[in-house]
N, C-alpha and C positions, 0 to 999 in steps of 0.2 A: 118680523119674521123673518125674513132672507138675513137681516144682519148677526140674527140670535143663532141659523145653523153655521155661516161664516165666522162667526166667531167660537161657533164649540169646533167646528171643523181646524180651524187655529191653532185653539188649543190641545184637538188632540193630535194635530202635526206635529208640534210643537215639542208633545209628549214623548211623541214617536223618534223623533230626531233627538231627543235626549237621550233616550234608553237606548237608541243604536250609538251610541257615542259612548256611555259605559260599556255596553258590549266589548265592544272596540279595542278602548281602555283597557277594560280589565283582562280579557286578553292577548294584547300585545304586554299588559305589563306580566302578566304568568307568560307569559311565552320568554320575557327576559328572565322571568326571576329561573326558569326552565335549563334556558340554556347558561344563565352563568352557576347553575348548582350543577348542568353536568361540565363545564371547562372546568370546573373545583375539585368534584370526583376524575378527570381525566388527569390534572394536576396531580394528584393525589398518590392516584394509580402509574403516573411516571417515577413520581418519586420513591415511591416504593419498587419499583423495579427498576431505578437507576443503576444497582449493582451490577448488576447482570452488564448493562450495553456498558460502563465501565469495564465490567469484566475482561471484553472482548474485546475490544479496546486496547487493555494493557497487553493480550496476548499479541492482539497486531502489530503493535510496534516493539514487540520480542520477536515476532517469527520474521518482520520484515528485516529486521539489523541483523537477525540471524544470516538473511541471505544473502543481504549484501557484504557483509564480511566475507564470506561464501564464494558469491562468485566477482569479486574484489581481488580476493588470493588465489582465483581460481582462473584467472585469463577472463574472467568474464562466462567463466560455466558453473551447472552447479550437476551434479552426477543423478547416475540413480541411485546410488549406492545410501545417497544424503539427502531422495529424494525428489531430488531434480529430472528436467527430462533427458539429461544428457545421458547415452548410455559410454560405456567405457571402452570406448574400441578408438579413440584421437591419443593421440601420444600427449603422455602428460608427466610430473616429474614430481613423488611424494617428500612434500616439505611442513613438516611439523604439524603433522596429518590433512594435508592439504593436497589434493589433486592438482598441482598447477601446469595447467592448460599449455601447450607449446603454441605460439602466436603463425602456426601453418597450417588450419582448419582443412583446406582444399588445397589440394593437388597442385603444385609447382605455384601455389601463389602468398606471398608472403604478409598475411595479415590478419587483423584480429578479426574473433565475433562481432556481427553489427550490434552495435547500440540498444538498436530501437527498429522495430517490427518495420519492415518494408522496404526499408534503407536500400540495400542490395542484396540479401541471401535471402532464404524461406527463411517467412516468420520465426520458425522455428531456432535456426541461428542467433536470435539476437539477445542480450541481456534481459532484454525486458520480458521477454516471453522466459526466459529461465529462473526470474525471479516471482512471476507468476505461477505458473507451474509451481511453484513451490512451497509458496503461501499458501496455494488451496492444498497442498498434500499435507503441510504441516499442521493449520492453523488450530485443526478439531485435536490435533497432542494436547496442544497449551488450553482451548479452550474444553475443558474436562469437566462438564457441569456435575457432577457428581457433590461437590463440594456446595454449592449454590442450592441443588435441591436437598440436600440436607438439611440445609436452613431456613426450610416450605417451597421455593421455587420450583414449579411444573413449569419445563422447555419445551418447546418445542419449536425445530429446526426444517427447513425445506430448500436443498440445496445450496451451493455457494458458487461465485466466482470472484476474479481478483484481476482490478488493472492496477496497472503501476506506468509513472509517466517520469521518465528522467528528462531531468532539465538543470539548466544553470542554479538553479536556487533548489537544489537538490530532487529528494524524491520523492512524489506522493505515491500515496496507496488508497485506494478504493476498496475495501471490500461489500460486497453486494453477498448479503447471508441473512434472509426472512427469517424470523424465528418471533412466536408467539409467544410471549410469559404472563403464567400468572403466579399471584402471591398466596397462596391455599390457605393464609389465617385470614386474611380478610377479603377473596373475593377480586382482588384488584388485579386492571391484565395490561396490556401495553403491546403494544406491537412495533418490533426495530428489522429492519433492512440494508441500510448502508452505513458502516462506521469507516473512519479516514484518519490517516496518518501521517503525516509529513515530516521525513526525517531529513536532518542537515548532513550528508552524505559526499563529498565532492569525487562522487562515481564522472561525473561527467566533464568532470579538469583532469583529472588524472587518465580519465581512458584518450580523453583527448592527447594528450601529450604519449603516452603507450602509440596513438592509433599514429602519431604522426614518426615517431621514432621508428616503426617499424616499415614505414615506408618509407621514409629517407635512407632506410639500412638496404631496401631491395634494390632502389636506383643505385648506388653507391655505396655497396659494402664495404670497401676497402677506407672508407673516409670517414662515416658514422659510427663515433662511439656514443659510450654515457657521458664522457665529460662533454662533448659539445651544448649537453643541455642541465647541465649543473650551477648556468646561473638562471634557472628561471626563481620569478618571485616567488615567496611561499609552495614550494614545491622543491622535496627531496627524492633524490634520484639514487640509489646503488645497486650493485650490481657484485654475483660471486660466482665461481665458479663450480656447476652442476657437478657434483663429485661422482664422473661416470671417463673412469678409464681412457684412454685415444681419444676426450673428443673435448673442442670448446664451446662447449653448451652454456648458457647465464641464463643465470636465476638473474633479473631483474626489477628493480621492488620502488615503486612511485608513491611516494607519504607527499597527503596534502593534508600542510599545517594549517589551516585554516578549519576544518573540520574534524569532529571524531566519534566512533560510536566504539560505545562499552571504556571510558576513557583510554580509548590508543587514537591516534592520528589517524585517517579512512586511507587504507592503502590498495592501489595496486598491482597485483605480480603477473608475469607470465615469463617464460623461458626460450630464447631466442638462440636458435640451431645458429655455432657457427658466428658469434657474433662481434669474433674479430679473430678473420681468418686470417 
């Protein structure tokens, strides 16, 4: 009798174990299948909404390059009439549509605007800041979603912020621009936040040459001329007299032969007061 009961309990226990195992297996299998399905749906959604992301990246590259050209040809500044932060209160010379600043932003100091934030001047007086403000102010001029909306996309955006890093390797731009995209024909949705471009521009190099020229000229103005820098590798420097009667101000152009933007070598311009007294 006891042996019979033990055998019965054993069989029941075995059946329970098998049933529990089957439940766990099928639950796991179902969860895995659902996860794969969700991944597939997410991938499909991303593919269908990818044109919006690509569009913003192209706009970011365009406005970043526009900003780099402006800053380079205006001694680092981008002015308020160009959607930058610098007011038209500093001294500049108009050349080919550019406001080429004099290299004297502070009283009695013969120097350029800082390259990066926090170097010595206020953060606003840095090329990094000038570019960040300009990109923030112009990205939506380019990223006009009207065309995409006509193609069946619904796009909701919420704020934006730009960060620029200037280094020997070029200029890296990160745009934090949260958007929700819905493809109305299928209901697919996607969320995007960060857009990045890296631009091979010789801003760091040409700025370094300009800063060195200005610093040395301030120390010994009668000895330092453009000719002292003509032998620098991959750098071309030219100067011309600013067409102002009675002054000897010079427009100095520093060209980097290694990098190009919009099919032209990257250039840094500035005006020096009484370059050769």
